[in-house]
C-alpha positions as CSV (number, residue, x, y, z in Angstrom):
1,X,-76.6,4.7,-23.3
2,X,-77.3,5.8,-19.8
3,X,-79.4,3.5,-17.6
4,X,-82.4,4.7,-15.7
5,X,-80.6,3.7,-12.5
6,X,-77.6,5.9,-13.4
7,X,-79.8,8.8,-14.2
8,X,-81.6,8.5,-10.9
9,X,-78.2,8.4,-9.1
10,X,-77.1,11.6,-10.9
11,X,-80.3,13.4,-10.1
12,X,-80.0,12.3,-6.5
13,X,-76.4,13.6,-6.4
14,X,-77.7,17.0,-7.6
15,X,-80.9,17.0,-5.5
16,X,-82.1,15.1,-2.5
17,X,-78.8,13.3,-2.0
18,X,-76.9,16.7,-1.8
19,X,-79.5,18.0,0.7
20,X,-78.9,15.0,2.9
21,X,-75.1,15.5,2.6
22,X,-75.4,19.1,3.6
23,X,-76.7,17.9,7.0
24,X,-74.0,15.3,7.4
25,X,-70.4,15.1,8.4
26,X,-69.4,15.8,4.8
27,X,-70.5,19.4,5.1
28,X,-68.5,20.1,8.2
29,X,-65.4,18.3,6.8
30,X,-65.5,20.2,3.5
31,X,-66.3,23.6,4.9
32,X,-63.4,23.4,7.4
33,X,-61.1,22.2,4.7
34,X,-61.9,25.3,2.6
35,X,-61.5,27.6,5.5
36,X,-58.2,26.1,6.4
37,X,-56.8,26.3,2.9
38,X,-58.1,29.8,2.6
39,X,-56.4,30.9,5.9
40,X,-53.2,29.2,4.8
41,X,-53.2,31.1,1.5
42,X,-54.2,34.4,3.1
43,X,-51.3,34.1,5.6
44,X,-48.7,32.9,3.1
45,X,-49.6,35.5,0.5
46,X,-49.7,38.2,3.2
47,X,-53.3,39.3,2.2
48,X,-54.5,39.8,5.8
49,X,-53.0,40.8,9.1
50,X,-52.6,38.0,11.6
51,X,-50.9,37.1,14.9
52,X,-48.8,34.0,15.1
53,X,-48.5,32.9,18.7
54,X,-45.7,30.3,18.9
55,X,-42.5,29.3,20.5
56,X,-39.7,31.6,19.2
57,X,-36.2,30.8,18.0
58,X,-33.1,32.8,19.1
59,X,-33.9,35.6,16.6
60,X,-37.4,36.1,18.1
61,X,-39.0,34.6,15.0
62,X,-41.6,31.8,15.2
63,X,-39.6,28.5,15.2
64,X,-40.0,26.3,12.1
65,X,-42.1,23.3,13.0
66,X,-43.4,24.5,16.3
67,X,-47.1,24.5,17.1
68,X,-48.7,27.9,16.7
69,X,-52.1,29.5,17.1
70,X,-52.8,31.7,14.1
71,X,-55.2,34.5,15.0
72,X,-56.9,36.6,12.3
73,X,-58.8,39.7,13.4
74,X,-62.1,40.7,11.8
75,X,-65.2,42.8,12.4
76,X,-68.9,41.9,12.4
77,X,-71.4,43.7,10.3
78,X,-72.2,45.7,13.4
79,X,-68.6,46.8,13.7
80,X,-67.7,44.6,16.7
81,X,-64.3,42.9,17.0
82,X,-64.1,39.2,16.3
83,X,-61.2,36.9,15.8
84,X,-60.6,33.5,14.1
85,X,-58.2,31.1,15.6
86,X,-56.5,28.1,13.9
87,X,-53.9,25.7,15.1
88,X,-51.0,24.7,12.9
89,X,-47.3,25.1,12.1
90,X,-44.9,27.1,10.0
91,X,-43.3,24.6,7.8
92,X,-39.8,24.3,6.3
93,X,-41.3,23.9,2.8
94,X,-41.2,27.5,1.5
95,X,-42.3,28.8,4.9
96,X,-45.9,27.6,4.2
97,X,-48.4,27.3,6.9
98,X,-50.0,23.9,7.6
99,X,-53.1,24.0,9.8
100,X,-54.1,21.0,11.8
101,X,-57.2,19.1,10.9
102,X,-59.3,20.5,13.7
103,X,-62.0,23.1,13.3
104,X,-61.1,26.7,12.9
105,X,-62.8,28.7,15.7
106,X,-64.7,32.0,15.6
107,X,-64.0,33.9,18.9
108,X,-66.3,36.9,19.5
109,X,-65.5,39.7,21.9
110,X,-68.3,38.5,24.1
111,X,-70.0,35.1,24.1
112,X,-69.0,31.6,23.3
113,X,-66.6,30.5,20.6
114,X,-68.0,28.4,17.8
115,X,-66.8,26.6,14.7
116,X,-66.0,29.0,11.9
117,X,-68.5,29.3,9.0
118,X,-67.3,30.1,5.5
119,X,-69.7,33.0,4.8
120,X,-69.1,34.7,8.1
121,X,-65.3,34.4,7.7
122,X,-65.4,36.1,4.3
123,X,-67.7,38.8,5.6
124,X,-65.8,39.5,8.8
125,X,-62.1,39.0,7.7
126,X,-61.8,39.4,3.9
127,X,-64.1,42.4,3.8
128,X,-61.3,44.2,5.6
129,X,-59.1,43.9,2.4
130,X,-61.5,43.7,-0.5
131,X,-65.1,44.9,-1.2
132,X,-67.7,44.9,-4.0
133,X,-67.9,42.7,-7.0
134,X,-64.5,41.0,-6.6
135,X,-65.3,39.9,-3.1
136,X,-68.7,38.7,-4.1
137,X,-67.3,36.8,-7.0
138,X,-64.7,35.2,-4.8
139,X,-67.3,34.3,-2.2
140,X,-69.3,32.6,-5.0
141,X,-66.3,30.5,-6.0
142,X,-65.8,29.4,-2.4
143,X,-69.5,28.6,-2.0
144,X,-69.6,26.6,-5.2
145,X,-66.5,24.7,-4.1
146,X,-68.3,23.9,-0.9
147,X,-71.4,22.6,-2.6
148,X,-69.7,20.7,-5.3
149,X,-67.1,19.0,-3.0
150,X,-69.9,18.0,-0.6
151,X,-71.7,16.6,-3.6
152,X,-68.7,14.7,-4.7
153,X,-67.7,13.4,-1.3
154,X,-71.2,12.1,-0.6
155,X,-71.6,10.3,-3.9
156,X,-70.9,6.5,-3.5
157,X,-67.9,6.8,-1.2
158,X,-65.6,3.8,-1.3
159,X,-63.9,3.0,2.0
160,X,-61.0,1.1,0.4
161,X,-59.5,1.3,-3.1
162,X,-58.4,-2.1,-4.3
163,X,-58.2,-4.2,-7.5
164,X,-59.4,-2.4,-10.6
165,X,-60.1,0.8,-8.5
166,X,-56.4,1.3,-8.2
167,X,-55.8,1.4,-12.0
168,X,-54.9,4.7,-13.4
169,X,-58.1,5.2,-15.3
170,X,-60.2,4.6,-12.2
171,X,-57.9,6.7,-10.0
172,X,-58.6,9.8,-12.2
173,X,-62.2,9.6,-10.8
174,X,-61.5,8.1,-7.4
175,X,-59.1,10.9,-6.3
176,X,-61.6,13.6,-5.4
177,X,-59.2,15.9,-3.5
178,X,-58.7,18.8,-6.0
179,X,-56.0,21.4,-5.7
180,X,-54.3,21.1,-2.2
181,X,-53.4,24.8,-1.9
182,X,-56.0,26.8,-3.8
183,X,-59.2,27.4,-1.7
184,X,-61.5,27.4,-4.8
185,X,-60.3,24.0,-5.7
186,X,-63.7,22.8,-7.1
187,X,-65.6,25.9,-7.9
188,X,-66.4,25.0,-11.6
189,X,-68.2,28.3,-12.1
190,X,-70.6,27.8,-15.0
191,X,-71.7,24.3,-14.0
192,X,-74.9,23.8,-12.1
193,X,-75.0,21.0,-9.6
194,X,-76.8,18.9,-12.2
195,X,-74.0,19.7,-14.7
196,X,-71.4,18.8,-12.0
197,X,-73.1,15.4,-11.4
198,X,-73.2,14.8,-15.1
199,X,-69.6,15.9,-16.0
200,X,-67.5,15.9,-12.9
201,X,-64.8,13.2,-12.9
202,X,-65.9,12.0,-9.4
203,X,-69.2,10.7,-10.7
204,X,-67.5,8.7,-13.5
205,X,-70.3,9.2,-16.0
206,X,-69.7,7.9,-19.5
207,X,-70.7,10.2,-22.3
208,X,-70.0,10.9,-26.0
209,X,-68.6,14.1,-27.3
210,X,-70.5,16.0,-30.0
211,X,-68.6,16.0,-33.3
212,X,-68.8,18.9,-35.6
213,X,-67.2,19.8,-39.0
214,X,-65.7,23.3,-39.4
215,X,-65.1,24.8,-42.8
216,X,-61.4,24.9,-43.3
217,X,-61.5,28.5,-44.2
218,X,-62.9,29.3,-40.7
219,X,-60.5,27.1,-38.7
220,X,-56.8,26.5,-38.1
221,X,-55.0,23.2,-37.5
222,X,-51.6,21.9,-36.4
223,X,-50.4,18.4,-36.1
224,X,-47.4,16.3,-35.2
225,X,-44.9,15.6,-38.0
226,X,-45.6,11.9,-37.4
227,X,-49.2,12.0,-38.5
228,X,-51.4,13.1,-41.3
229,X,-54.7,14.8,-40.4
230,X,-57.1,12.6,-42.4
231,X,-55.5,9.3,-41.6
232,X,-55.2,10.1,-37.9
233,X,-58.9,11.2,-37.6
234,X,-59.9,8.1,-39.4
235,X,-58.0,5.9,-36.9
236,X,-59.3,7.7,-33.9
237,X,-63.0,7.7,-35.0
238,X,-62.8,4.3,-36.7
239,X,-63.4,3.9,-40.4
240,X,-67.1,3.3,-40.2
241,X,-67.7,6.4,-38.0
242,X,-65.4,8.5,-40.2
243,X,-67.3,7.5,-43.4
244,X,-70.6,8.2,-41.7
245,X,-69.6,11.7,-40.8
246,X,-68.4,12.2,-44.4
247,X,-71.8,11.1,-45.7
248,X,-73.6,13.6,-43.4
249,X,-71.6,16.4,-44.9
250,X,-72.2,15.1,-48.5
251,X,-76.0,14.9,-47.6
252,X,-75.9,18.7,-47.1
253,X,-74.4,19.3,-50.5
254,X,-70.9,19.9,-49.2
255,X,-67.5,18.2,-49.6
256,X,-66.0,16.5,-46.6
257,X,-62.5,17.5,-47.6
258,X,-63.5,21.1,-47.2
259,X,-64.0,20.6,-43.4
260,X,-62.0,19.6,-40.3
261,X,-63.7,17.3,-37.8
262,X,-63.7,18.4,-34.2
263,X,-65.1,17.0,-30.9
264,X,-66.9,19.3,-28.6
265,X,-67.7,18.7,-24.9
266,X,-71.5,18.0,-24.6
267,X,-71.9,20.8,-22.1
268,X,-70.0,23.3,-24.3
269,X,-72.2,22.3,-27.3
270,X,-75.5,23.0,-25.6
271,X,-74.5,26.0,-23.5
272,X,-71.9,27.9,-25.6
273,X,-71.6,26.7,-29.2
274,X,-75.2,26.7,-30.3
275,X,-76.0,30.2,-28.9
276,X,-72.6,31.7,-29.9
277,X,-72.2,30.1,-33.3
278,X,-75.8,29.8,-34.5
279,X,-75.1,31.8,-37.6
280,X,-72.2,29.6,-38.6
281,X,-74.4,26.6,-38.0
282,X,-77.2,28.1,-40.1
283,X,-74.8,28.8,-43.0
284,X,-73.1,25.4,-42.8
285,X,-69.8,27.0,-41.9
286,X,-70.2,24.5,-39.0
287,X,-72.1,21.3,-39.5
288,X,-73.2,19.1,-36.6
289,X,-72.2,15.5,-37.3
290,X,-73.5,13.8,-34.1
291,X,-72.1,11.9,-31.2
292,X,-69.0,9.7,-31.3
293,X,-69.5,5.9,-31.1
294,X,-66.8,5.7,-28.5
295,X,-67.6,6.5,-24.8
296,X,-65.4,8.9,-22.8
297,X,-65.0,9.8,-19.2
298,X,-63.6,13.0,-17.7
299,X,-60.2,13.0,-16.0
300,X,-59.4,15.2,-12.9
301,X,-58.7,18.2,-15.1
302,X,-62.4,17.9,-16.1
303,X,-62.0,19.2,-19.7
304,X,-59.8,16.2,-20.7
305,X,-61.7,13.1,-21.7
306,X,-60.3,9.6,-21.7
307,X,-61.6,7.1,-24.2
308,X,-63.3,4.4,-22.2
309,X,-64.2,2.2,-25.2
310,X,-60.7,2.0,-26.6
311,X,-58.1,3.1,-24.0
312,X,-55.2,3.2,-26.5
313,X,-57.0,6.0,-28.4
314,X,-56.1,9.6,-27.7
315,X,-57.3,11.7,-24.8
316,X,-59.4,14.7,-25.9
317,X,-58.8,18.1,-24.3
318,X,-61.7,20.3,-25.1
319,X,-62.7,23.9,-24.6
320,X,-64.9,24.3,-21.6
321,X,-66.3,27.7,-20.6
322,X,-66.1,27.3,-16.9
323,X,-63.7,28.7,-14.3
324,X,-62.0,26.4,-11.9
325,X,-59.2,27.4,-9.4
326,X,-57.5,30.4,-11.0
327,X,-58.3,29.7,-14.6
328,X,-60.9,29.8,-17.2
329,X,-61.0,26.4,-18.9
330,X,-61.4,27.7,-22.5
331,X,-58.6,26.9,-24.9
332,X,-56.9,29.9,-26.5
333,X,-56.4,29.3,-30.2
334,X,-52.6,29.9,-30.1
335,X,-52.1,27.3,-27.4
336,X,-54.2,24.7,-29.3
337,X,-51.9,25.2,-32.3
338,X,-48.7,25.3,-30.3
339,X,-49.3,21.9,-28.5
340,X,-48.1,19.7,-31.4
341,X,-45.2,22.1,-32.1
342,X,-44.0,22.1,-28.5
343,X,-44.4,18.3,-27.8
344,X,-42.7,17.4,-31.1
345,X,-39.8,19.7,-30.0
346,X,-39.6,18.2,-26.5
347,X,-39.9,14.6,-27.9
348,X,-37.1,15.3,-30.4
349,X,-34.8,16.7,-27.7
350,X,-35.4,13.6,-25.6
351,X,-34.8,11.2,-28.5
352,X,-31.4,12.8,-29.2
353,X,-30.4,12.9,-25.5
354,X,-28.7,9.8,-24.2
355,X,-29.3,10.7,-20.5
356,X,-32.9,11.5,-21.1
357,X,-33.3,8.1,-22.7
358,X,-31.6,6.5,-19.8
359,X,-34.1,8.2,-17.4
360,X,-36.8,6.7,-19.6
361,X,-39.4,9.4,-18.8
362,X,-42.3,10.0,-21.2
363,X,-43.7,13.1,-22.8
364,X,-47.3,12.5,-23.8
365,X,-47.4,14.3,-27.1
366,X,-50.3,16.6,-28.2
367,X,-50.4,15.3,-31.7
368,X,-53.3,17.3,-33.2
369,X,-55.0,20.6,-32.5
370,X,-58.0,22.2,-34.2
371,X,-59.4,25.6,-33.3
372,X,-61.9,28.0,-34.7
373,X,-60.2,31.1,-36.3
374,X,-61.6,33.8,-34.1
375,X,-59.7,36.5,-36.0
376,X,-62.3,36.5,-38.7
377,X,-65.2,37.2,-36.3
378,X,-66.7,40.7,-36.0
379,X,-65.0,42.6,-33.2
380,X,-68.2,42.7,-31.1
381,X,-68.3,38.9,-31.2
382,X,-64.6,38.0,-31.0
383,X,-63.9,38.4,-27.3
384,X,-67.0,36.5,-26.2
385,X,-66.2,33.6,-28.6
386,X,-62.4,33.5,-28.0
387,X,-61.2,30.1,-26.9
388,X,-64.6,28.5,-26.8
389,X,-64.1,26.1,-29.8
390,X,-60.9,24.2,-29.7
391,X,-59.7,20.6,-29.3
392,X,-56.3,18.9,-28.7
393,X,-55.7,15.2,-29.1
394,X,-53.1,13.9,-26.6
395,X,-51.4,10.5,-26.7
396,X,-52.8,7.8,-24.4
397,X,-50.7,6.7,-21.4
398,X,-51.5,3.1,-22.4
399,X,-49.1,3.2,-25.3
400,X,-46.2,3.6,-22.8
401,X,-47.0,1.2,-19.9
402,X,-44.5,-1.6,-19.8
403,X,-45.0,-5.1,-18.5
404,X,-46.0,-5.1,-14.8
405,X,-46.2,-1.3,-14.7
406,X,-49.1,0.6,-13.2
407,X,-49.7,4.3,-12.9
408,X,-50.9,6.8,-10.4
409,X,-51.6,10.5,-10.8
410,X,-48.9,12.3,-8.7
411,X,-51.4,14.1,-6.5
412,X,-52.8,10.7,-5.7
413,X,-49.7,10.1,-3.6
414,X,-51.2,12.4,-0.9
415,X,-54.7,10.9,-1.2
416,X,-56.3,9.5,2.0
417,X,-59.1,7.1,1.7
418,X,-62.4,7.6,3.7
419,X,-61.1,4.9,6.1
420,X,-58.2,7.3,7.0
421,X,-55.5,5.1,5.4
422,X,-53.3,6.8,2.8
423,X,-53.4,5.4,-0.7
424,X,-49.6,4.8,-0.6
425,X,-49.7,3.0,2.8
426,X,-49.2,-0.6,1.4
427,X,-46.2,0.7,-0.6
428,X,-44.6,2.5,2.3
429,X,-45.0,-0.6,4.5
430,X,-43.5,-2.8,1.8
431,X,-40.4,-0.7,0.9
432,X,-39.9,1.6,3.9
433,X,-40.6,5.3,3.9
434,X,-37.1,6.5,3.2
435,X,-36.4,4.0,0.4
436,X,-39.7,4.6,-1.2
437,X,-39.3,8.4,-1.0
438,X,-35.8,8.3,-2.5
439,X,-37.0,6.1,-5.4
440,X,-40.0,8.5,-6.0
441,X,-37.8,11.6,-5.9
442,X,-35.3,10.1,-8.3
443,X,-38.1,9.2,-10.7
444,X,-39.8,12.6,-10.5
445,X,-37.1,15.1,-9.9
446,X,-34.5,13.9,-12.4
447,X,-36.5,14.6,-15.6
448,X,-37.6,18.1,-14.4
449,X,-34.1,19.2,-13.5
450,X,-32.6,17.6,-16.6
451,X,-34.9,19.5,-19.0
452,X,-34.0,22.7,-17.0
453,X,-30.2,22.2,-16.9
454,X,-29.5,20.3,-20.1
455,X,-32.0,22.2,-22.3
456,X,-33.0,25.4,-20.6
457,X,-36.7,24.5,-20.4
458,X,-39.0,25.0,-17.4
459,X,-41.9,22.7,-17.1
460,X,-45.2,23.3,-15.3
461,X,-45.3,19.9,-13.6
462,X,-48.1,20.0,-11.1
463,X,-50.0,17.2,-9.5
464,X,-52.3,16.4,-12.4
465,X,-49.6,16.8,-15.0
466,X,-47.3,14.1,-13.6
467,X,-48.1,10.4,-13.7
468,X,-45.9,8.2,-11.6
469,X,-45.3,4.7,-13.1
470,X,-44.6,2.0,-10.5
471,X,-44.2,-1.7,-10.2
472,X,-46.2,-3.0,-7.2
473,X,-45.9,0.4,-5.7
474,X,-42.2,0.9,-6.2
475,X,-41.6,4.1,-8.3
476,X,-39.9,3.6,-11.6
477,X,-40.3,6.6,-13.9
478,X,-42.7,9.4,-14.7
479,X,-45.0,10.5,-17.5
480,X,-45.3,14.3,-18.1
481,X,-48.2,15.9,-20.0
482,X,-50.1,19.1,-20.9
483,X,-47.5,21.3,-22.7
484,X,-49.6,23.5,-25.0
485,X,-49.1,26.2,-22.5
486,X,-47.1,24.3,-19.8
487,X,-43.5,25.2,-20.7
488,X,-41.4,28.3,-20.3
489,X,-38.1,29.2,-21.9
490,X,-35.8,32.0,-22.9
491,X,-34.6,31.4,-26.5
492,X,-31.2,33.0,-25.9
493,X,-30.7,30.6,-23.0
494,X,-31.7,27.4,-24.7
495,X,-28.9,24.8,-25.3
496,X,-30.1,24.3,-28.9
497,X,-32.0,27.5,-29.8
498,X,-31.9,26.5,-33.5
499,X,-34.2,23.6,-32.7
500,X,-36.9,25.8,-31.0
501,X,-40.1,25.8,-33.0
502,X,-41.6,29.0,-34.3
503,X,-44.7,29.3,-32.1
504,X,-48.0,31.0,-32.7
505,X,-47.9,34.2,-30.8
506,X,-50.4,35.0,-28.1
507,X,-52.8,37.8,-29.1
508,X,-52.4,41.1,-27.2
509,X,-55.9,40.6,-25.8
510,X,-54.8,37.3,-24.1
511,X,-51.7,38.9,-22.5
512,X,-53.9,41.8,-21.3
513,X,-56.4,39.5,-19.6
514,X,-53.8,37.1,-18.1
515,X,-50.2,38.5,-17.9
516,X,-49.3,35.5,-15.7
517,X,-49.6,33.1,-18.7
518,X,-46.7,33.2,-21.1
519,X,-44.3,30.7,-22.7
520,X,-41.4,32.9,-23.8
521,X,-39.3,35.1,-21.5
522,X,-35.9,36.7,-21.5
523,X,-35.3,35.9,-17.8
524,X,-33.6,32.7,-16.7
525,X,-35.2,33.2,-13.2
526,X,-38.6,33.1,-14.8
527,X,-37.8,29.8,-16.4
528,X,-36.5,28.3,-13.2
529,X,-39.4,29.6,-11.1
530,X,-41.9,28.2,-13.5
531,X,-40.7,24.7,-12.4
532,X,-40.5,25.8,-8.8
533,X,-44.0,27.1,-8.7
534,X,-45.8,24.0,-9.7
535,X,-43.4,21.1,-9.1
536,X,-41.5,22.1,-5.9
537,X,-43.9,24.5,-4.3
538,X,-47.0,22.4,-4.8
539,X,-46.1,18.8,-5.7
540,X,-43.1,18.2,-3.5
541,X,-44.1,20.5,-0.7
542,X,-47.4,18.7,-0.3
543,X,-45.7,15.3,-0.3
544,X,-43.0,16.4,2.1
545,X,-45.6,17.6,4.6
546,X,-47.8,14.6,4.0
547,X,-45.0,12.1,4.7
548,X,-44.0,14.0,7.9
549,X,-47.6,13.9,9.1
550,X,-48.4,10.3,8.3
551,X,-45.0,8.6,8.4
552,X,-42.8,10.8,10.5
553,X,-40.3,11.5,7.7
554,X,-39.0,14.9,8.6
555,X,-39.3,17.7,6.1
556,X,-35.6,18.3,6.4
557,X,-34.8,14.7,5.4
558,X,-37.2,15.0,2.5
559,X,-35.5,18.2,1.2
560,X,-32.0,16.9,1.9
561,X,-32.8,13.8,-0.2
562,X,-34.1,16.1,-3.0
563,X,-31.0,18.3,-2.8
564,X,-28.8,15.2,-3.0
565,X,-30.4,14.2,-6.3
566,X,-29.8,17.6,-7.7
567,X,-26.1,17.7,-6.4
568,X,-25.5,14.2,-7.7
569,X,-26.8,15.3,-11.1
570,X,-24.6,18.4,-11.1
571,X,-21.5,16.3,-10.2
572,X,-22.4,13.7,-12.9
573,X,-22.9,16.4,-15.6
574,X,-20.1,19.0,-15.2
575,X,-20.7,20.2,-18.8
576,X,-23.7,22.1,-17.5
577,X,-21.7,24.0,-14.8
578,X,-22.7,27.5,-16.1
579,X,-26.3,26.5,-16.1
580,X,-26.2,25.5,-12.5
581,X,-25.6,29.2,-11.7
582,X,-28.0,30.4,-14.4
583,X,-30.9,28.3,-13.1
584,X,-29.9,28.3,-9.4
585,X,-32.2,25.8,-7.6
586,X,-30.4,26.5,-4.3
587,X,-31.1,30.3,-4.2
588,X,-32.3,31.5,-0.9
589,X,-35.7,32.7,-2.2
590,X,-37.7,31.9,-5.4
591,X,-40.8,33.6,-6.9
592,X,-44.1,31.9,-6.1
593,X,-47.4,32.7,-7.8
594,X,-50.1,34.1,-5.5
595,X,-53.1,32.1,-6.5
596,X,-55.6,33.5,-4.0
597,X,-54.5,37.1,-4.5
598,X,-55.2,36.6,-8.2
599,X,-58.8,35.6,-7.4
600,X,-59.3,38.5,-4.9
601,X,-57.6,41.3,-6.8
602,X,-57.6,40.2,-10.4
603,X,-55.1,39.3,-13.1
604,X,-54.3,42.8,-14.2
605,X,-50.8,42.6,-12.9
606,X,-48.1,40.0,-12.0
607,X,-48.8,38.5,-8.6
608,X,-45.8,36.7,-7.2
609,X,-44.1,36.7,-3.8
610,X,-40.6,35.6,-2.6
611,X,-40.8,32.1,-1.0
612,X,-38.1,30.7,1.3
613,X,-36.4,27.9,-0.7
614,X,-36.3,24.6,1.3
615,X,-33.3,23.5,-0.7
616,X,-31.2,26.5,0.3
617,X,-29.9,24.9,3.6
618,X,-28.6,22.0,1.6
619,X,-26.8,24.0,-1.1
620,X,-23.4,22.7,-2.2
621,X,-20.4,24.6,-0.8
622,X,-19.6,25.8,-4.3
623,X,-22.8,27.8,-4.5
């Protein structure tokens, strides 16, 4: 399956090639990016003290958009004063800090200034606010991000994306940027560098999932109303492969109808499933069936695999016991089972909603979920095994592409190629920055606010969960995905509460470990802020700042255009008037999740801060 040449390239990416990259410009570029993102988050989340030296407005506050020097004090291990200085601006977008792409400087009390180094920065600045195991763990996440991003950036860089490399499937590997706000955007804790080269999306390695059969008494399943389990699995595997797996079970003296088939990520199989479930394997509670005949390739989210052999077949989202950004990439059993329930619900709402049909946006349904039933495990084994063995089948984008439509992951709109040219540059030049931006905003904003206003549902639409469909670069509509835990609502504030599915509740242990992760709430503000946090704070803010930086489209014009779309919607749909107050998108401040604070101080409590809403200056007079 894998050629000798490919294996050599992968080994080189994890070995000599990486060593060479560490001595190249890739190392400086990535290290400075991490330090800048870290400083931006530390300032915004008010984790450290700092001095902002900038031109002031009439109130004596730093003027929005003016150039500043941000100075963070620290202490060396010997107790001597040191400072770190970075150049940047306080932006209109939620009051975020945007540092310039020049090196952060370390300024000692005596001696010459030098470019900042990641380890020293953590030791001298962050050690003032956190100590011990948490700081060490955070430093490890930053260090692994450094190594793995250098590894990715150095692996077969392409100076210009064109032709097939601009197709959606290729862009999922070509866009190497990672999370634009989180400083641990590529930590992938659990992966060695060899694992990263084998399974990271940037390396585009093809592999086959390991398929297993789980005794039905030891597993749980949920599927869309539109499918039957056996028929669907037969179609996805192909009849020949399906029959082969059945014969393997029969060869062990068992009946295939007593088992559910499930794909497992190859890394998860070798590193987690065999050691964790060896007794279940020994007792034929779990039977290994072998690899699939179809080849798959990881998408940006790393645990989601796209079928490379047959692109119309489903994406597989698989449990992966690694940590990346703020989250363990296991799959909690209740979310696996809720995926089909939630997406059937959303799909049904859209199908019965004339305006949603007019917008023509797409919900990629999660049509099947299979999970091990962890509740039957002994207590001493349950916590360790929790979430490690689950799979979700999600519809392929290729079912929905219309004639002449192409697709791009939304975070790809801010991608800059190694040549320094933005991915969207030909589109901006063809249509003009204001026209293109307005078309993009109408395509992306309208479905998100419609689901909020018309149905009372907040959607976690971040950069990897939105796909922009376009015709020769001109935005048309969007595809939204990843809903097994990516929605939030208050039942009492739903427009049609009677249609809300009865979801599988999260176990108390899950809520205890991560109180930030929940679907149901009683607060309308929680619902609204769920959309704000991912879609407005990350997706749109990044694009607003990007367009100003590269195409001189002022942030105020970007947010004014966004506000106009919302106001136009409100005027067009007066029947939702009460909901415009209930889910007020023009409120002065909104709650933003503190992602870096979560990594530094843990998930034992809610970590949110009030962010300055960039839509507030453009609120309609009736607000």
